C-alpha positions, -999 to +999 in steps of 0.1 A: -699+759+455-683+778+427-657+751+424-684+724+418-700+746+392-667+749+374-662+712+374-697+706+361-691+731+333-659+714+324-676+680+323-702+695+299-675+708+277-657+675+277-690+657+267-696+682+239-660+677+226-664+639+229-696+641+208-679+663+182-650+639+180-674+610+175-691+629+147-658+637+131-647+601+133-680+591+115-674+617+088-638+605+083-650+569+080-677+579+055-651+599+035-627+570+034-655+547+021-664+572-006-628+578-016-622+540-018-653+536-041-641+565-062-606+550-065-621+516-077-643+535-102-614+555-115-593+523-119-621+506-139-624+537-161-586+536-167-588+500-177-617+506-200-600+535-216-569+514-221-589+488-239-605+514-261-572+530-269-558+496-279-587+491-303-580+525-318-544+518-327-539+510-363-531+474-372-495+467-379-488+467-416-457+467-436-433+495-430-434+524-453-408+550-459-412+580-437-418+602-467-448+581-479-466+590-447-489+613-466 
């Protein structure tokens, strides 16, 4: 009788662990989705920043002597 109780207890523990692993898998999936969205957003910010930096660069003009910089 004690043996059957032990087996039943082990089955409950296995079921609990299985549920925990399922929750963990769901959390990992959600985290991957969020990370992917963040990566896309960061990439778009980098592209936008690059466009803005290009606009801020001075237009090319004739070369001046280095000492005429000021």
